[in-house]
N, C-alpha and C positions, 0 to 999 in steps of 0.2 A: 288187678286192683282188688283189694280185699276190703269189702264193706261190712264184714262180719263184726258184730258187736258195736257198730255205729248206729245211733238212733237219733231221730228227731223227736223232740219233746214239745208237746203243745204248751203254749204260754211262755216258752223260753227260747231266746234267739240262738241260732247256731246249731251245731251238731255235737253230740256227746258220745263218749264211749261208755258202754255199760260195764261197770266195774263189778257189781254184785247184784243178785236178785234177792229181794225180800218178799214176804207174803203180802205186804201192804204197799209195795212200791219197788223202786230201783235205786241203787247207789250209782250215780252217774259221775263221770270225770270230764271236766272241761279239757278239750284238746289243746288249747293255747296255754293255759296256766297250769294244768295238771291237778287243779283242786277238785276234790270230791265233795259231793253233797247228796242228800237224800231227796228224791222226788216221789211224792205220794201218788199212788194210783187213783186215789179219790179225786185229786186235783188235776192231774195231768194224764194225757194219752201218749203212748209210746209207739213210734213207727220205726221198725228196723229198715235201714236203707236198702238192705238186700232184698226186701219184699216189695219194693216200689218198682213199677214198670211204666213205660210210656206207650200209649196207644199208637198203632201204626195203621196204614191204609188197608192192609190186607185182613183186617179184623182181628189181628193178633196183637201182641205187644212185645216190646223189647225191654230187657232189664236195665235198670238205672246204671249198673256197672258198665254195660256196653255203651251207653250214652256218654258216661264220663270218660271211657277209653277213647271214643271218637273225639271228644272235646280236647283231651290231652294230646292225642296224636296230631290234631289239626290246629294246635295252639299257635304255631308259628305262621302258618298260611292264613288262618282265620282267627285273628285275635279276639279274645273274650270281650263281649259287649257288656256295657254297664247294665246293672239290674234296673237302673232308673231310665234306661233308654225308652224310646217310643215303642208302641206296640208293633209297628211295622218293622222296626229295626230288630226287635227281639225275634219276631217270626222269621225274618230273613236270615238271621244268624242260625236259628234252630233248623231251618230247612237246609242250610249248608252243612250242618253237623249230622242231622238225621233226615235225609231227604224224603223218606216215606212216612213221616209222622202224620197222624190224623189231625188235620187242621180244624175239624169240627169238635173233637173231644179233648184236645190239648189246648188249654186256655192260656192267655198271657200271664196270668198269675202263676200257673204251673211252670212256665218257662223261666219267669223271674226267680222262682224258688230253686230250680235246677242250676241256674247261673250263679245264684248266691251261694248255694251249697258247694258247687265246684270251686268257686273262688276261695271260699273258706278252707276247704280241704286241701287245695293246692298250696295256699299260703302256709298252712300248718304242716305241710310235708306228708300228709296222710295219703296223697295220691301218687303212687308210683307203681309201675308194672310189677306184678308178682314174678318170682323166679320161674315158676312153671309156665307163665305166659311168655316170658323171654325165651325159654327153651323151646316152646312150641313155635315161636316166630322164627327162631334160628333153624329149626328142622324144616320149615316150609321153604326156606331159601336154599 
């Protein structure tokens, strides 16, 4: 799964693709509509999805890409829970996806955001295994 150039923009819902970089902000592209707009760095903060990680029990963290891959692979056996589900349901779902996540440092809001992002990216078709990941999986078999 390639999260390169995908960013979360504070104050704007959803995930965007970085189309161009300017000295005073970014030109971002909506994944659903393909429309581009300018987002000022004075008004917004930009977080690349490839830089986000989830805390784990062993004091380390796992990349968001790995969490999304687990969610994608387990989609049939563990259906995606609604982002409006109760806190217990969200934590139960997340423990099925990432059993060793740190329950003290990963909050319900974080899980809601991951579920929301996954649903959005899966709907828009942005989540699919990369060719190199498929090749690596075939080599292991």
